[in-house]
C-alpha positions as CSV (number, residue, x, y, z in Angstrom):
1,M,11.5,-33.5,-69.7
2,N,8.7,-34.1,-67.0
3,G,9.2,-36.7,-65.0
4,I,5.2,-37.5,-65.2
5,L,5.9,-38.7,-69.1
6,L,8.1,-42.2,-67.9
7,L,4.7,-43.5,-66.2
8,I,2.8,-43.0,-69.4
9,P,4.2,-46.3,-71.1
10,F,4.0,-47.9,-68.1
11,L,0.6,-47.1,-67.4
12,M,0.0,-47.9,-70.9
13,I,1.6,-51.5,-70.5
14,R,0.1,-51.8,-67.0
15,F,-4.0,-51.2,-67.9
16,V,-4.0,-50.5,-72.1
17,L,-2.4,-53.6,-72.7
18,L,-3.8,-55.8,-70.1
19,S,-7.3,-54.5,-71.1
20,I,-6.7,-55.6,-75.0
21,L,-5.6,-58.9,-73.9
22,N,-7.8,-59.5,-71.1
23,P,-10.4,-57.1,-69.7
24,Q,-11.4,-59.8,-66.8
25,S,-7.5,-59.8,-65.9
26,I,-7.9,-56.0,-64.9
27,Q,-9.8,-57.2,-61.5
28,R,-7.5,-59.9,-61.1
29,A,-4.5,-57.8,-61.1
30,A,-6.5,-54.7,-59.3
31,Y,-7.2,-57.6,-56.5
32,F,-5.4,-57.8,-53.2
33,A,-5.3,-60.5,-51.2
34,P,-6.6,-60.7,-47.4
35,V,-3.4,-58.8,-45.1
36,Q,-3.6,-59.6,-41.5
37,G,-1.0,-58.0,-39.2
38,N,1.8,-56.5,-40.1
39,E,0.7,-57.1,-43.5
40,R,-2.0,-54.1,-43.3
41,V,0.6,-52.0,-42.3
42,A,2.6,-52.9,-45.4
43,Y,-0.3,-52.5,-47.3
44,Y,-0.8,-48.9,-46.5
45,I,2.8,-48.0,-47.1
46,Y,2.5,-50.0,-50.7
47,Q,-0.4,-47.7,-51.2
48,I,0.9,-44.0,-49.6
49,S,4.6,-45.1,-51.8
50,N,2.8,-46.1,-55.1
51,I,0.4,-43.0,-55.1
52,G,3.7,-40.8,-53.7
53,I,5.7,-42.3,-56.7
54,F,3.1,-41.5,-59.2
55,I,2.9,-37.5,-57.7
56,Y,6.3,-36.9,-56.9
57,L,7.0,-37.6,-60.9
58,I,5.1,-34.6,-62.0
59,F,7.5,-32.4,-60.2
60,L,10.6,-34.2,-61.3
61,K,12.5,-33.4,-64.7
62,W,15.0,-35.7,-66.5
63,K,17.3,-35.2,-69.3
64,I,19.8,-36.7,-71.6
65,D,23.1,-36.1,-70.0
66,F,25.4,-38.9,-71.0
67,S,26.2,-39.9,-67.6
68,W,26.1,-43.2,-66.1
69,Q,23.6,-42.5,-64.0
70,F,21.7,-41.7,-67.0
71,Y,22.8,-44.9,-69.2
72,L,22.0,-47.3,-66.2
73,G,18.8,-45.5,-65.8
74,L,17.8,-45.9,-69.1
75,V,18.4,-49.4,-69.0
76,C,16.3,-50.5,-65.6
77,Y,13.4,-48.3,-67.5
78,I,13.6,-49.9,-70.8
79,A,13.9,-53.2,-69.0
80,G,11.0,-53.2,-66.4
81,L,8.9,-51.6,-69.2
82,W,9.7,-54.9,-71.4
83,L,10.1,-57.1,-68.2
84,C,6.2,-55.5,-67.3
85,A,5.5,-56.1,-71.2
86,I,6.2,-60.0,-71.2
87,T,4.6,-60.2,-67.8
88,I,0.8,-59.1,-68.6
89,V,1.1,-61.3,-71.5
90,S,1.2,-63.9,-68.7
91,F,-0.7,-62.9,-66.6
92,S,-3.1,-61.7,-69.4
93,A,-3.6,-66.3,-70.0
94,P,-4.2,-67.8,-66.7
95,D,-5.6,-71.4,-66.3
96,D,-9.1,-72.1,-66.0
97,S,-8.5,-72.3,-62.1
98,G,-7.6,-68.3,-62.6
99,L,-3.6,-69.6,-61.7
100,N,-0.9,-68.0,-63.8
101,I,2.3,-70.6,-64.0
102,N,3.5,-70.7,-67.6
103,G,5.3,-67.9,-69.6
104,I,7.7,-66.3,-67.0
105,Y,6.0,-67.2,-64.4
106,K,7.9,-70.2,-64.9
107,Y,10.9,-68.6,-63.3
108,S,9.5,-65.9,-60.6
109,R,6.2,-65.9,-58.8
110,N,6.1,-62.3,-59.0
111,P,7.8,-61.2,-62.1
112,M,5.4,-57.7,-61.8
113,Y,6.5,-56.7,-59.0
114,V,10.1,-57.5,-60.2
115,A,8.9,-55.2,-63.5
116,Y,7.7,-52.5,-61.1
117,F,10.8,-52.4,-59.1
118,I,13.0,-52.4,-61.9
119,C,11.2,-49.7,-64.0
120,F,10.3,-47.4,-61.0
121,L,14.3,-48.1,-60.1
122,G,15.5,-46.4,-63.5
123,M,12.8,-43.4,-63.4
124,A,14.5,-42.4,-59.6
125,L,18.0,-42.7,-61.7
126,L,16.8,-41.0,-64.6
127,T,15.6,-37.6,-62.8
128,Q,18.3,-38.2,-60.4
129,S,16.5,-38.2,-57.3
130,L,17.5,-39.4,-54.1
131,I,14.1,-39.0,-52.2
132,L,12.1,-40.8,-55.2
133,L,15.3,-43.7,-54.3
134,V,13.7,-43.9,-51.0
135,V,10.0,-43.9,-52.1
136,V,10.7,-46.6,-54.2
137,V,12.9,-48.9,-52.1
138,I,9.9,-49.0,-49.6
139,F,7.3,-49.4,-52.5
140,Q,9.4,-52.8,-52.8
141,I,9.7,-53.6,-49.2
142,S,6.3,-53.3,-48.6
143,A,5.8,-55.4,-51.2
144,H,7.3,-58.5,-49.8
145,W,4.8,-58.3,-47.0
146,I,1.9,-57.8,-50.2
147,I,3.8,-61.5,-51.3
148,L,3.8,-63.0,-48.2
149,A,-0.5,-62.6,-48.4
150,E,-1.0,-63.3,-51.7
151,E,1.2,-66.9,-51.2
152,R,-0.6,-67.3,-48.2
153,W,-4.3,-66.8,-50.3
154,C,-2.6,-68.8,-53.2
155,I,-1.8,-71.7,-51.5
156,D,-5.9,-71.5,-49.2
157,K,-7.2,-71.2,-53.1
158,F,-4.6,-73.5,-55.2
159,G,-3.8,-75.9,-52.1
160,V,-0.9,-78.0,-53.3
161,I,-0.6,-77.2,-57.1
162,Y,0.9,-73.8,-55.7
163,E,2.7,-75.0,-52.8
164,E,4.6,-77.3,-55.7
165,Y,5.1,-74.5,-57.6
166,M,6.5,-72.8,-54.8
167,K,8.9,-75.4,-54.3
168,N,9.9,-75.3,-58.0
169,V,9.5,-71.6,-58.7
170,R,11.1,-69.1,-56.6
171,R,9.9,-65.9,-55.3
172,Y,11.2,-63.2,-57.1
173,I,14.3,-64.1,-59.6
């Protein structure tokens, strides 16, 4: 099967579910906090690697082969989709100020990035592509720099409430 088919459920959850639950949330999800210094380079690497994942999947195939890699990939892929759906539900219902600290955001400040990584890792394992795996790792490393910019922006926007949130909730898991 073509690797691009793996993206369809991901994109359905990421965009269709989000637009059904709260159409205004699509704009929030597409917003990137202002970056500075090395974060600017990381932002471009993040965007290029994200596009690279999507395009490269067009050229990859995956098949059911009952290997440990297949089963691990399937578990990661399904867990990533499930986590992404849970995250989208929570993300679509911020408080009046626009802050998300309920639902899964009680346990992780960045569950959407975690979900993307797990899902993309599953795709790399299912397609048995070392190149895709490397691109996914690059994507996740650059995402860390984006997250740092987002945290700085959230502190500026939400102040003490976000600082307290940071003290009580981990960045990832």
